C-alpha positions as CSV (number, residue, x, y, z in Angstrom):
1,M,45.0,-33.1,-11.9
2,R,42.6,-33.0,-9.0
3,R,43.2,-30.6,-6.2
4,K,43.2,-33.5,-3.7
5,D,46.0,-35.2,-5.7
6,A,48.0,-32.0,-5.9
7,V,47.9,-31.4,-2.2
8,S,48.9,-35.0,-1.5
9,I,51.8,-34.8,-4.0
10,A,53.0,-31.5,-2.5
11,F,52.8,-32.8,1.1
12,W,54.8,-36.0,0.3
13,S,57.3,-34.2,-1.9
14,G,57.9,-31.7,0.9
15,A,58.2,-34.4,3.5
16,S,60.7,-36.3,1.3
17,L,62.8,-33.2,0.7
18,V,62.9,-32.4,4.4
19,M,63.9,-36.0,5.3
20,L,66.6,-35.8,2.6
21,I,68.0,-32.5,3.9
22,F,68.0,-33.7,7.5
23,G,69.5,-37.0,6.6
24,T,72.3,-35.3,4.7
25,F,72.9,-32.9,7.6
26,F,73.0,-35.7,10.2
27,L,75.2,-37.9,8.1
28,C,77.7,-35.0,7.7
29,I,78.1,-34.2,11.4
30,K,81.6,-35.1,12.6
31,S,83.2,-34.4,15.9
32,S,86.6,-32.9,16.0
33,D,88.1,-35.5,18.3
34,N,86.3,-38.5,16.7
35,D,84.3,-38.9,19.9
36,N,80.5,-39.5,19.8
37,D,79.3,-36.2,21.2
38,Y,75.8,-37.0,19.9
39,P,74.9,-40.6,20.7
40,E,71.2,-39.9,20.0
41,L,72.1,-38.9,16.5
42,V,74.3,-41.9,16.0
43,T,71.6,-44.3,17.0
44,S,68.9,-42.5,14.9
45,I,71.0,-42.8,11.7
46,N,69.8,-46.4,11.2
47,I,66.1,-45.3,11.4
48,L,66.9,-42.4,9.0
49,R,68.4,-44.8,6.5
50,L,65.4,-47.1,6.7
51,T,63.1,-44.1,6.0
52,L,65.2,-42.9,3.1
53,V,65.2,-46.5,1.6
54,I,61.4,-46.6,1.9
55,I,61.1,-43.2,0.2
56,Y,63.5,-44.4,-2.5
57,I,61.4,-47.5,-3.2
58,I,58.3,-45.5,-3.5
59,F,60.0,-43.0,-5.9
60,C,61.4,-45.9,-8.0
61,T,58.0,-47.5,-8.2
62,A,56.5,-44.2,-9.4
63,C,59.2,-44.0,-12.1
64,A,58.6,-47.5,-13.2
65,I,54.8,-46.9,-13.5
66,K,55.5,-43.8,-15.5
67,V,57.7,-45.8,-18.0
68,F,55.1,-48.6,-18.1
69,L,52.4,-46.1,-19.0
70,K,54.5,-44.5,-21.7
71,Y,55.2,-47.9,-23.4
72,G,51.8,-49.4,-22.7
73,V,52.9,-52.2,-20.4
74,N,50.2,-53.9,-18.2
75,Y,51.8,-52.9,-14.9
76,L,48.7,-53.9,-12.9
77,Y,49.4,-57.5,-13.9
78,I,53.1,-57.2,-13.0
79,F,52.4,-55.7,-9.6
80,E,49.6,-58.3,-9.1
81,L,47.0,-55.6,-8.4
82,D,43.2,-55.6,-8.9
83,P,42.6,-54.6,-12.5
84,N,39.7,-52.3,-11.4
85,T,42.0,-50.1,-9.4
86,K,43.6,-46.9,-10.9
87,M,47.2,-46.5,-10.0
88,T,49.2,-43.7,-11.6
89,S,52.7,-42.4,-11.0
90,D,51.4,-39.5,-9.1
């Protein structure tokens, strides 16, 4: 694996982990009197969910490519990509 790829993987893995931890934290915050003490957090949950969905889609695409490579499926044709491009699960 190239160093450039390893740095990119480490960065995005760390960013995904931080988003997951913050998302879990913000979703678990409850007020004692069921009053919205943090309206900024409540309004940002929708953006956080969208970000987590995008990360989930990218993760699932990488898992699908890994499986396709294992079984020899022409995933470039399925994803309608240029056959000259190299796309791996990393």
